[in-house]
N, C-alpha and C positions, 0 to 999 in steps of 0.2 A: 880134658880138663880146661882147655881154652874156652869151650862153649859154656861150661859151668861158671868159670870166672867172668865171662862176658855177661851172662844172665844176672849174676850177683851184682856186678858193678853197675849195670843198667838200672837194676832195682834200687841200689844204693843211691844213685843220682836222683831217681824219682822220689825216693823217701826223703832225701836231703832237701829237695825243692818243695816238698809238701807243706801246706799251710797247717795241717793237723799235727799236733805234737803228742807223741807217745808219753813223754814225761809229764806234760800238763794234764793229760787224761788220767794219769795215775796219781795225781797230786792228792794228798790226804791219805794215801796208802803207803806203807813202808816197803813195798815190793822193790822199789828202785834204790833204796838206801841200804847201805851196809854200815851200821854203826858199830863202834868198837865193842860195846858191851854185848851186843847180840852176836858178834863174831866170836868173842871170847866164850860165850855160852855154848857155842857149837864146838865140839871137838874136831880137830883137824881131820881125823880119819872119816868122820861122818860127813864133813863138808866135802872132802875129796870124793866120797862115794856119790854124793848128790850131784856134784859138778860133772863127774865122769858119766854117771847114769844119764843125765840130761843130754850131754854131748853125744853119747852112744845112741840115744833116741833119734837125734837129728841125723846122724850118719845112717842109721838103719832106715829111716824114712827116705833118705837119698837112694839107698839100695833098692827100695821098692819099685824103682823105675823098671825093673825087670818085668813086672806084672802089668805096668801101665804104659808100656812103650815110651818110658822116659817122662811122661806127663807129671807124675807126682814129684819126681826129682826136680823138675823145672819150677813147679809151684813152690816147693820147699826152699829152693835157692832164691827165688824171687822174694818170698816173704821174709826170709832171713836178711837178705840184702836191703829190702825196703825198711825194715825195722832198725837195722844198723845205721842206715843213712838218716833216718828220722831221729834217732837218739843223738847222733853226732850233730845234726842241725839244732836240736833242742838245747844241747849243751853249749853250742856256739851262740845261740840267741840268749842264753842265760848269762853270757859274759865270760865263758871260759876261753882262754886264748888257744890258738892253734897248737902251741907247745904243750899246754895242759891236756888237750884232747888227744894228741898223739901219745903222750905219756900214759893216758888211761887205756888207749886202744892197743898200743904196742905189745903189752903182755899177752894179748889174745891172738897174736899173729900166728902162733903155732896151731891154735884151735881153728882159725880161719883157713889155713892151708889144709887142714884135715877135712873141713867142710867142703872146700873146693875140690879136693881130690876125690872124696866120696861122691860129690855131685858129678864129676867127670865119669866115674865108674858107673853111677846110676844111669847116666845118659848112654854110655857105651852098652850097658846091659839092655837098655830099652831098644837100641839099634840092633843088637844081636837078636832080641826077641822078634823084632820086625823082620829081620832076615830069615829067621826060622819059619815065620809065618809065610814067607814067600818061597820057602823050600831050600834056602841056602843055609847050610849049617856052619857055625864058626869052627875054626881050627882049634886044636888042643892048645897051641901056644897062645892064642888069643884068650882062651879061658884061664890059662895059668897066669897070664899078665893081669887079668881082672882080679883073680884071687889074691895075687901078691899086692896089688894096689889097695885092695880091700883091707888086708891085714895091716898095711902101712897106715891107712886111715885110722884104724882103731888104735894102733900104737902111738900115732901122733896125738890123738885125743887123750890118751892116758898120760903122755908126757906133758901135754898142755895143762891137764888137771893138776899134776904134781907141781908144775911151775907156779900155777895160780895159787894153790893152797900154801905151799911151803916157801915160796919166794915172794910173790906179789903181795899177798895179804899180810905178810909179816912187815912189809914196808909201810902199810897204812897206819 
């Protein structure tokens, strides 16, 4: 998990220092805005399904490290970290205070922990695949640990989605 967090944080810093702005590139599109009427049009259960399904996709991509010796996991962690850093930088440049940015990011902390945990699992699976290719097979306890951490990743994502829909969005 430390390697996953390191990759994500390095990409976050690169994205934050980038001169290109994700939010400026999407100006004119409503993809980055959640307006009250649009949110009310979506039922909470449908919104929960969409958020959890999207987060499950990210976690599942992280787990594909088993077939790519960890490469796809590292690319996914890097792209997520880069975009997160870029969005934070864009918000900062648009005049949001650090306090406002932290208030917007903090509700996603459970989600981020799930991404980092699944990234660590994906990297571990990639290393296990590499060891198998070299003829060294992982112990059963290592496989059980990976399985348990995988389940925790999905549970954290589900909890994050519930918090986002039923707590965070009600405060907006």
